[in-house]
C-alpha positions, -999 to +999 in steps of 0.1 A: -341+486-425-364+512-406-379+523-436-390+490-444-402+477-411-375+455-402-360+452-371-325+432-362-328+401-339-295+410-323-276+438-323-236+437-315-218+470-301-192+483-320-172+480-289-174+439-292-149+434-317-155+400-336-123+382-348-113+354-371-133+330-351-162+346-353-162+352-387-155+316-395-183+305-372-209+332-390-198+320-422-201+283-416-237+285-408-243+304-444-252+293-478-239+325-498-214+350-484-215+389-499-183+406-489-185+445-502-155+467-501-157+497-518-170+492-552-158+457-554-179+426-544-174+393-538-199+363-536-187+330-520-210+297-516-208+273-488-214+240-490-219+215-462-201+239-438-174+241-459-164+279-463-144+287-492-108+296-490-104+336-487-141+336-474-130+346-443-101+368-448-125+388-472-148+391-443-122+409-421-111+446-424-074+459-419-075+454-382-082+417-386-118+424-371-152+414-388-161+443-415-193+466-404-221+461-409-227+427-411-259+414-415-276+376-417-307+373-436-320+339-438-290+319-455-269+347-467-244+365-447-237+401-458-206+420-452-197+452-457-222+477-476-234+474-510-274+488-515-281+466-542-275+433-523-291+449-496-321+454-510-321+421-528-315+398-496-337+420-472-365+427-495-371+394-507 
């Protein structure tokens, strides 16, 4: 992000664990949720604050905490890291 002159509005330290309720609240504010787990990428569309089944579960890691990194870019929520989707969401 630094290389492109982008700065986060809010940063949450890793010591503060965000769980299912936090993930659901973030998801409800998005229009698109993109979750990357390794090479797999899942995209969910949120309509009128209704988060699709499985979206919140996909956002959580094996410990039940929100996967890192998580970035909100406009109405898109990116969970996990996939370079292609990050460039698309952050550079548009």
